[in-house]
C-alpha positions as CSV (number, residue, x, y, z in Angstrom):
1,M,0.0,0.0,0.0
2,T,1.3,3.5,-1.0
3,T,0.0,6.6,0.8
4,Y,-0.2,10.0,-0.9
5,W,-1.2,13.1,1.0
6,C,-2.5,15.8,-1.2
7,E,-2.5,19.5,-0.2
8,R,-5.7,19.8,-2.2
9,A,-7.5,17.3,-4.4
10,W,-10.4,17.5,-6.9
11,L,-12.7,14.7,-5.8
12,P,-16.0,13.7,-7.5
13,D,-18.0,16.0,-5.2
14,G,-15.6,19.0,-5.4
15,I,-12.2,20.2,-4.2
16,A,-11.1,19.1,-0.7
17,D,-8.2,19.9,1.5
18,A,-5.7,17.5,3.2
19,V,-6.7,14.5,1.2
20,R,-5.1,11.1,1.9
21,I,-5.2,8.7,-1.1
22,E,-4.1,5.1,-0.5
23,V,-3.1,3.1,-3.5
24,D,-3.0,-0.6,-3.6
25,G,-1.2,-1.8,-6.8
26,G,-2.7,0.1,-9.7
27,E,-6.0,0.9,-7.9
28,I,-7.1,3.6,-5.4
29,A,-8.0,1.8,-2.2
30,S,-9.3,4.8,-0.1
31,V,-9.7,8.5,-0.2
32,T,-10.0,10.6,3.0
33,A,-10.3,14.4,3.3
34,N,-9.0,16.4,6.2
35,A,-6.5,13.7,7.0
36,P,-3.3,14.1,8.9
37,R,-0.1,14.7,6.8
38,E,1.6,11.4,6.1
39,G,3.1,9.5,3.2
40,T,4.3,11.1,0.0
41,V,3.3,14.7,0.0
42,L,1.8,16.2,-3.2
43,S,1.9,20.0,-2.9
44,G,-0.6,21.9,-5.0
45,L,-3.9,20.6,-6.5
46,T,-4.1,16.9,-7.4
47,L,-6.5,15.9,-10.2
48,P,-7.4,12.7,-11.9
49,G,-5.1,11.9,-14.8
50,F,-6.0,13.5,-18.1
51,A,-7.0,11.4,-21.1
52,N,-5.6,12.1,-24.6
53,G,-8.3,10.7,-26.8
54,H,-6.7,11.2,-30.1
55,S,-3.0,11.2,-31.1
56,H,-0.9,10.6,-34.2
57,A,2.5,10.2,-32.5
58,F,4.6,10.6,-35.6
59,H,3.0,14.0,-36.4
60,R,5.1,15.4,-33.5
61,A,8.0,15.6,-36.0
62,L,6.0,18.1,-38.1
63,R,5.8,20.7,-35.2
64,G,7.2,24.0,-36.4
65,R,7.9,22.6,-39.9
66,T,4.7,23.1,-41.9
67,H,4.2,26.9,-41.9
68,H,6.2,27.9,-45.0
69,D,4.3,29.5,-47.9
70,R,1.2,29.6,-45.7
71,G,-0.3,26.4,-47.1
72,T,-3.6,24.5,-46.5
73,F,-4.8,21.4,-44.8
74,W,-4.0,19.5,-48.0
75,T,-0.5,20.8,-48.4
76,W,0.1,20.0,-44.7
77,R,-1.1,16.5,-45.5
78,E,1.5,16.1,-48.3
79,R,4.3,17.1,-45.8
80,M,2.8,14.5,-43.4
81,Y,2.9,11.8,-46.0
82,S,6.6,12.6,-46.7
83,L,7.3,12.1,-43.0
84,A,5.3,8.8,-42.9
85,S,7.4,7.4,-45.7
86,R,10.6,7.8,-43.6
87,L,9.5,5.7,-40.6
88,D,10.2,2.1,-39.7
89,P,9.6,0.2,-36.5
90,D,12.9,1.1,-34.9
91,S,12.7,4.9,-35.7
92,Y,9.0,5.0,-34.8
93,H,9.8,3.4,-31.4
94,R,12.5,6.0,-30.6
95,L,10.4,8.9,-31.7
96,A,7.2,7.8,-29.9
97,R,8.9,7.2,-26.6
98,G,9.8,10.9,-26.6
99,V,6.3,11.9,-27.6
100,Y,4.7,9.8,-24.9
101,A,7.1,11.1,-22.3
102,E,6.1,14.6,-23.3
103,M,2.5,13.7,-22.9
104,V,3.0,12.4,-19.3
105,L,4.9,15.5,-18.4
106,A,1.9,17.5,-19.6
107,G,-0.6,15.6,-17.4
108,Y,-1.8,12.9,-19.7
109,T,-2.0,9.4,-18.2
110,S,-3.6,7.6,-21.1
111,V,-3.5,8.0,-24.9
112,G,-5.5,6.7,-27.8
113,E,-3.1,6.3,-30.7
114,F,-5.0,6.6,-34.0
115,H,-2.6,4.2,-35.7
116,Y,-2.6,3.7,-39.5
117,L,1.1,3.4,-40.3
118,H,1.0,-0.3,-40.6
119,H,3.3,-1.7,-43.3
120,A,6.6,-1.1,-45.0
121,P,6.9,1.4,-47.9
122,G,4.9,0.2,-50.8
123,G,2.5,-1.7,-48.6
124,K,4.6,-4.8,-48.0
125,P,3.8,-6.3,-44.6
126,Y,6.7,-6.6,-42.1
127,A,7.7,-10.1,-41.0
128,E,5.8,-9.3,-37.8
129,P,2.6,-7.9,-39.3
130,N,2.0,-5.6,-36.2
131,A,5.6,-4.4,-36.0
132,M,4.7,-0.7,-36.0
133,G,1.9,-1.2,-33.4
134,E,4.3,-3.2,-31.2
135,A,6.8,-0.3,-31.5
136,L,4.2,2.0,-30.1
137,R,3.3,-0.4,-27.3
138,Q,7.0,-0.5,-26.3
139,A,7.3,3.3,-26.5
140,A,4.3,3.7,-24.2
141,R,5.7,1.2,-21.8
142,D,9.1,3.1,-21.8
143,A,7.3,6.4,-21.1
144,G,4.9,5.0,-18.5
145,I,1.6,5.9,-20.1
146,R,-1.5,3.8,-20.7
147,L,-1.9,3.2,-24.4
148,T,-5.0,2.2,-26.4
149,L,-3.9,1.3,-29.9
150,L,-6.8,2.5,-32.1
151,D,-5.7,0.3,-35.0
152,T,-7.1,2.2,-38.0
153,C,-8.6,0.7,-41.2
154,Y,-7.4,2.8,-44.2
155,L,-8.2,1.2,-47.5
156,A,-8.7,4.0,-50.1
157,G,-7.0,7.3,-51.1
158,G,-10.4,9.0,-51.3
159,I,-14.0,8.0,-52.2
160,G,-13.6,5.6,-55.2
161,V,-9.8,6.3,-55.4
162,E,-7.0,3.7,-55.0
163,P,-4.3,4.4,-52.4
164,D,-1.3,6.2,-53.7
165,E,2.3,5.1,-53.1
166,V,2.5,6.4,-49.5
167,Q,-1.1,5.4,-48.6
168,R,-0.3,1.8,-49.6
169,R,1.6,1.6,-46.3
170,F,-1.7,2.2,-44.5
171,S,-3.8,-0.4,-46.2
172,D,-4.5,-4.0,-45.5
173,G,-6.5,-4.3,-48.8
174,T,-9.8,-5.2,-47.2
175,A,-11.6,-4.8,-43.9
176,T,-11.4,-8.6,-43.4
177,K,-7.6,-8.6,-43.7
178,W,-7.4,-5.6,-41.4
179,A,-9.5,-7.3,-38.8
180,Q,-7.3,-10.5,-39.0
181,R,-4.2,-8.5,-38.4
182,V,-5.7,-6.6,-35.5
183,G,-6.9,-9.8,-34.0
184,E,-3.2,-10.9,-33.4
185,L,-2.6,-8.0,-31.0
186,R,-2.7,-8.9,-27.3
187,E,-3.6,-6.6,-24.4
188,D,-1.8,-6.2,-21.1
189,E,-2.1,-4.2,-17.9
190,T,-1.4,-0.8,-19.6
191,F,-2.1,-1.7,-23.3
192,R,-5.5,-2.1,-24.8
193,V,-6.7,-2.4,-28.4
194,G,-9.5,-0.6,-30.2
195,G,-10.5,0.0,-33.8
196,A,-10.8,3.0,-36.0
197,I,-12.3,3.9,-39.4
198,H,-9.9,6.5,-40.8
199,S,-12.8,8.4,-42.4
200,V,-15.6,7.9,-44.9
201,R,-13.1,8.8,-47.5
202,A,-10.7,6.0,-46.7
203,V,-13.0,3.1,-46.0
204,P,-15.5,2.0,-48.8
205,A,-19.1,2.3,-47.6
206,D,-19.8,-1.4,-48.1
207,Q,-17.0,-2.2,-45.6
208,L,-17.9,0.2,-42.8
209,S,-20.0,-2.2,-40.9
210,E,-17.3,-4.8,-40.9
211,V,-14.8,-2.4,-39.4
212,A,-17.4,-1.4,-36.8
213,G,-17.7,-4.9,-35.5
214,G,-16.1,-5.8,-32.2
215,T,-16.5,-4.7,-28.6
216,G,-13.7,-2.2,-27.9
217,P,-13.7,1.6,-28.5
218,L,-14.2,2.6,-32.2
219,H,-13.0,6.0,-33.5
220,I,-13.4,7.9,-36.8
221,H,-12.3,11.3,-38.2
222,L,-15.7,12.8,-38.9
223,S,-16.5,16.0,-40.8
224,E,-13.1,17.6,-40.0
225,Q,-13.1,19.5,-43.3
226,R,-15.9,20.9,-45.4
227,G,-14.4,19.1,-48.4
228,E,-15.0,15.8,-46.8
229,N,-18.7,16.6,-46.5
230,E,-18.9,17.8,-50.0
231,Q,-17.3,14.6,-51.4
232,C,-19.6,12.4,-49.3
233,L,-22.7,14.2,-50.4
234,A,-21.6,14.0,-54.0
235,A,-20.9,10.3,-53.8
236,F,-23.8,9.1,-51.6
237,G,-26.2,11.9,-51.2
238,R,-25.6,11.7,-47.4
239,T,-23.5,13.5,-44.9
240,P,-20.7,11.4,-43.3
241,T,-22.8,11.0,-40.2
242,E,-25.8,9.9,-42.1
243,L,-23.7,7.4,-44.0
244,L,-22.4,6.0,-40.7
245,H,-26.0,5.8,-39.4
246,D,-27.1,3.9,-42.6
247,H,-24.4,1.3,-42.0
248,G,-24.9,0.8,-38.3
249,V,-21.7,2.5,-37.2
250,L,-23.2,5.0,-34.7
251,G,-23.4,3.8,-31.1
252,E,-22.0,4.1,-27.6
253,R,-18.6,2.7,-28.7
254,L,-18.1,5.3,-31.3
255,T,-16.0,8.5,-30.8
256,A,-16.3,11.0,-33.6
257,V,-13.0,12.9,-33.8
258,H,-13.3,16.6,-34.6
259,A,-17.0,16.6,-35.5
260,T,-16.5,20.1,-36.8
261,H,-18.9,20.6,-39.7
262,L,-22.1,18.9,-38.6
263,T,-25.7,19.6,-39.5
264,S,-28.3,19.8,-36.8
265,E,-29.6,16.4,-37.9
266,D,-26.0,15.0,-37.6
267,V,-25.9,16.3,-34.0
268,Q,-29.2,14.7,-33.1
269,R,-28.1,11.4,-34.6
270,L,-24.9,11.3,-32.6
271,G,-26.8,12.3,-29.4
272,A,-29.5,9.6,-29.9
273,A,-26.7,7.0,-30.4
274,R,-24.9,8.1,-27.2
275,S,-21.7,8.5,-29.1
276,R,-18.8,10.6,-28.0
277,A,-17.0,13.5,-29.8
278,C,-13.3,14.1,-29.3
279,F,-12.2,17.7,-29.9
280,C,-8.6,18.5,-30.6
281,P,-8.6,22.3,-30.4
282,T,-4.9,23.1,-30.9
283,T,-4.7,20.9,-34.0
284,E,-8.0,22.2,-35.3
285,R,-6.6,25.7,-35.0
286,D,-3.3,24.7,-36.6
287,L,-5.0,23.2,-39.6
288,G,-7.7,25.9,-39.9
289,D,-10.4,23.3,-39.5
290,G,-13.0,25.5,-37.8
291,I,-14.8,25.5,-34.5
292,G,-17.0,22.5,-33.8
293,P,-20.3,22.6,-31.9
294,A,-19.1,21.3,-28.6
295,R,-21.8,22.8,-26.4
296,T,-24.6,21.8,-28.8
297,L,-23.2,18.2,-28.9
298,L,-23.1,17.9,-25.1
299,D,-26.6,19.2,-24.8
300,A,-27.7,16.6,-27.3
301,G,-26.3,13.8,-25.2
302,V,-22.9,13.4,-26.9
303,R,-20.1,12.8,-24.4
304,L,-17.0,15.0,-24.9
305,S,-13.3,14.2,-24.7
306,I,-10.1,15.9,-25.8
307,G,-7.0,14.9,-27.8
308,S,-3.7,16.3,-28.9
309,D,-4.1,14.9,-32.5
310,S,-1.1,16.2,-34.5
311,N,0.8,17.0,-31.3
312,A,1.5,20.5,-32.6
313,V,0.9,21.3,-28.9
314,V,1.0,18.8,-26.1
315,D,-0.7,20.4,-23.1
316,A,-3.8,18.9,-21.5
317,F,-4.8,22.2,-20.0
318,E,-4.6,24.1,-23.3
319,E,-6.9,21.6,-25.0
320,T,-9.3,21.6,-22.1
321,R,-9.9,25.3,-21.7
322,A,-10.0,25.7,-25.5
323,L,-13.4,23.9,-25.5
324,E,-14.7,26.9,-23.5
325,L,-12.6,29.6,-25.2
326,N,-13.5,28.5,-28.7
327,E,-17.2,28.4,-27.8
328,R,-16.8,32.0,-26.6
329,L,-15.5,33.1,-30.0
330,A,-18.2,31.2,-31.9
331,S,-21.1,32.3,-29.7
332,E,-19.9,35.6,-28.4
333,K,-20.9,34.5,-24.9
334,R,-18.9,33.4,-21.8
335,G,-19.6,30.6,-19.4
336,R,-20.4,28.0,-22.0
337,F,-19.0,25.2,-19.8
338,T,-18.6,24.8,-16.1
339,A,-15.2,23.9,-14.8
340,E,-16.6,20.5,-13.8
341,E,-17.8,19.9,-17.3
342,L,-14.4,20.7,-18.7
343,L,-12.7,18.4,-16.2
344,A,-15.1,15.6,-17.1
345,A,-14.1,16.0,-20.8
346,A,-10.4,16.1,-20.0
347,T,-10.6,12.9,-17.9
348,D,-12.8,10.8,-20.1
349,H,-10.5,7.7,-20.3
350,G,-13.6,5.7,-21.2
351,A,-13.3,7.2,-24.7
352,V,-10.2,5.1,-25.2
353,G,-11.4,2.0,-23.2
354,W,-10.2,2.7,-19.7
355,D,-13.6,3.0,-18.0
356,E,-12.1,2.5,-14.6
357,V,-9.9,5.5,-14.8
358,G,-10.7,9.2,-14.4
359,A,-11.7,9.9,-10.8
360,L,-10.1,10.2,-7.4
361,A,-12.3,7.6,-5.8
362,P,-12.0,4.1,-4.3
363,G,-11.9,1.4,-6.9
364,A,-10.7,3.8,-9.7
365,G,-7.4,3.3,-11.5
366,A,-4.6,5.1,-9.6
367,D,-3.8,7.9,-12.0
368,L,-3.0,11.2,-10.3
369,V,-1.7,14.5,-11.6
370,T,-0.5,17.3,-9.3
371,V,-0.4,20.8,-10.5
372,G,1.7,23.5,-8.7
373,L,-0.3,26.5,-7.6
374,G,2.7,28.8,-7.1
375,S,4.0,29.5,-10.6
376,V,3.6,32.8,-12.3
377,R,0.6,31.3,-14.2
378,T,-1.2,29.8,-11.2
379,A,-0.2,32.1,-8.3
380,G,-3.3,33.6,-6.7
381,I,-5.9,31.6,-8.6
382,E,-8.9,29.8,-7.1
383,P,-8.1,26.1,-7.3
384,S,-11.1,25.4,-9.5
385,G,-9.6,27.9,-12.0
386,V,-6.7,25.7,-12.7
387,V,-8.2,24.5,-16.0
388,F,-8.2,28.1,-17.2
389,A,-4.8,29.2,-15.7
390,A,-2.4,26.3,-15.7
391,S,-0.2,24.9,-18.4
392,G,1.6,21.6,-18.9
393,A,4.6,23.3,-17.4
394,D,2.8,23.5,-14.0
395,V,2.5,19.7,-13.7
396,R,4.8,18.6,-10.9
397,D,3.9,15.0,-10.2
398,V,2.2,12.2,-12.2
399,V,1.2,8.7,-11.0
400,V,0.0,6.2,-13.7
401,A,-1.6,2.9,-12.6
402,G,0.0,3.4,-9.1
403,R,3.4,4.0,-10.5
404,E,5.2,7.4,-10.0
405,I,6.3,8.5,-13.5
406,V,6.9,12.3,-12.9
407,R,8.4,13.7,-9.7
408,D,9.0,17.4,-9.2
409,G,8.5,18.0,-13.0
410,V,11.2,15.4,-14.0
411,H,10.3,12.2,-15.9
412,Q,11.6,9.3,-13.9
413,L,11.8,6.7,-16.8
414,I,13.3,8.7,-19.7
415,D,16.2,11.0,-19.3
416,R,15.7,14.4,-20.9
417,P,12.8,13.6,-23.3
418,E,13.5,16.9,-25.1
419,T,16.9,15.6,-26.2
420,V,15.3,12.3,-27.4
421,L,12.8,14.3,-29.5
422,A,15.4,16.7,-31.0
423,K,17.7,13.8,-32.0
424,E,15.0,11.6,-33.5
425,I,13.2,14.4,-35.4
426,E,16.4,15.8,-36.9
427,A,17.4,12.3,-38.0
428,L,14.1,11.7,-39.7
429,W,14.2,14.9,-41.8
430,Q,17.8,14.2,-42.8
431,S,17.0,10.6,-44.0
């Protein structure tokens, strides 16, 4: 049994002082407020670990390298494809361990990796068909973060378009072959497997329902760009959400990533199905996607989560408060979300299959994030204002599954993650 004494902690019924949290293995055994100071002291405000619902780890190597000549989403995509062609299992493992370490330092304790970089260049399978996924598993283990591999079906280069040279790395040929490969993956204590449909552009309509089979979390890029909606309407006379509904894909397992350009009927369909929506505000800004209807979706019954997506920014607090701040810009009103609603979205580990994680309560997974309240950003704030004031730099201590991963702002498993990232990113662009 390990005992933590939190100066303050955000419990399910609010913020409490002098909270003792006892951890047995990877689970919280007891939580007691107004307790005497004993055990490992966590100074500041302790929160449940944040959940990163949507990541493309290799995109981290694009940070600060896609802004020449202005560009568009589609020119950004070409740069991303160039990067994808340079990776192999060894280089991806080295890069991803730095990316995942950065996430833990920023307060994330689980990540859903939207993984479609499956095969060798040209589409030839590796001798180990899941070599790239296994590289991510090992990278997450190295960095001390829970990983859900959202293994992604990506079969087409567009609606009715064959994959190009780079995209052939992503494709298993058919949904059946994709499912067979994914079926070889095995879960463990900090690794789980889910599925993903890359988009309605990348999976033929007649194979959507096959990809949607299974029991784990299912994710999809949905209506991120207006062009996607236009192509879907031209091909099927349906919005992407309507197409998913027609093929039985909507449901409680589904998380719609971005969900930016939805009709009112789309919103109602997602709400009726009790689906989730994962917003990735820093990437949506970076790519010029637009502002999605987060408040409207929540009101319709859609559960919200957040993600770092392209990892142009890795900061759980920045993504969380952006839900509110983007809504203010779109609606010209303040107070669109309560702090409690924002925290619920930020800690929705269920979106990536960790239903037992996300609260400081007995029986929950022992994921704790402690934020300092004495930095120039957080000095003088009310503790509940941490979601609006703090940044990833204010994270002082992180416990994942009962294991201390960050102490006093220093990653305990990977020495100087910034050096790892700099070395691996430079090597990729020089290859």
